[in-house]
C-alpha positions, 0 to 999 in steps of 0.5 A: 721420696714419693710413692704413687698409687693409681686409683681405678675409678672415681668411685673407688677414690671416693670410697678410699677418702671417705666422708669429709676426707676421714680416712686420709686425714686419719692416715696422715695424722697417725702415719705421719705422711701427706696424701695428695690427690692428682687426677686418678693418682694418690701421691704419698710423701714422707719418710721412707719408713712411713711411706712404706707403711702407708703404701701397704695400708692404701693398697690393702684398702684398695684390695678391700673396696675391690673385692666388694666392700663399698666403703671403709669402716672406721673401726677397720682403719683404726685397727689396721693403723694400730697393727701398722705402727706396733713394732711386734713383727707378728702383727699383720695388715688383714681383714678387709680382703679376708673375710670369713662371711658378710653382714647381711648388708654385704660388709666383709666380716674377718679377722683384723689383728694377728690374734684374730687371724690366729683364732679363725685359722685355728677354728678352721683346723681344730675341732675344738677351740678356746678363745680367751681373752679381754672384751672387744677382741672379737671372740664370740663375733668371729666364731659366730662368723665361722659358724654361719659360713660353715652352714652356708657352705653345708659343712654342718647342718645346724648352729648351737649357741649357749652360754651359762645363765649366770650374771653378777650373782643374780638368780634367775628365780627372782627375774619376772616372766616364764623361763623364756623371758628369764633366760632371753637377756643372758642370750642376747649378745649371741642373737645381736651377732647372729642378726648382724650376719643374716637376714631376720626372716631367714633367722626366724625360720632356722630357729623354727626349724632347729637349724639354729638353737639358742640356748642356756648351757643347762639345756645342753646336758644328757645331748649328743651334738652331731653335725653341728657348730657349737658356740659356748659363750662366756665360759668363764661362768662355767663350773668345772662340772659344767665344763666337763659336761659341755666338752663331752656333748660334742658329736660326729662331724661337729666343731666346738668353740669356747670363749671367755675372759678369766677376769670376768668370772661371776662364779662365787668364790668357793667354785672353780672356774671350769674354763681354767681347769680346762685350760690346765687339763686339755692343753696337751690334747691334740685337736684342741687349741687355745688362742690367747687374745690381748689388749692389742686385739681389741676392735672397739673404741681406742679407749677400750684398749687403753682401759684393758691395758691399764687393768692388766698393768694394775693386775701384774 
């Protein structure tokens, strides 16, 4: 039994096969099928079940190429294959053709797992969303993509990015430089995501004019944040008092996304974790949504997913 799929152009076929046929070799290896190019047609051979999965994947990848992607990223392909191989019916093929926004280089940014898709949908529908889960699940990156797109669509007037300035027990007072130099390393991951989605000149202009603000959590005290998309990153390092302070900053026409990993808190043992307390207090409030990620939502090197799963088993 075979399945035949037609390419629209030679360029499309080249984009699908990838450098040194990496994409097709990966699909063949992981989904146990044989891919053969005959003119403008791709033949998929194998068992009926494997052909069905591979056919879904090929058509999805082609949809992504036809919607503007110039190439298929290795991480995208790896994640899509992983989703197809799972027996969880909630896992979907998603990502390449359902982008939230684009990188400064024109590549789609969007959810790649069912968990990520649920997260993005929650951000669209709720004013406060908590994204809780391990590293590599796209909690901050996808929230940033939603924020950038909301700004582009003029749904908000500014983006505010913040995180608590605490890291592995270090004290800001012992770090060299002025206050800006002290806090810069803590905010670097937020800048990294931002520069991936916007041109540097535009970011610098927006920061100068206050359209984009990146600041430590302490700078949020006493403010009311209207017409803003606010992201609180590394929320597992918030105390209970800081979390309450942040959540009560939300003003009119604003949206807040709070991200964190309960297993990575650097707070002293005596201090209650604000993220954990918020989960218990706010879980029943309408308009607030909690999304929980797992190892299956990791979009990094395959070993990262295995490491997270190994730790989860050990903790249990």
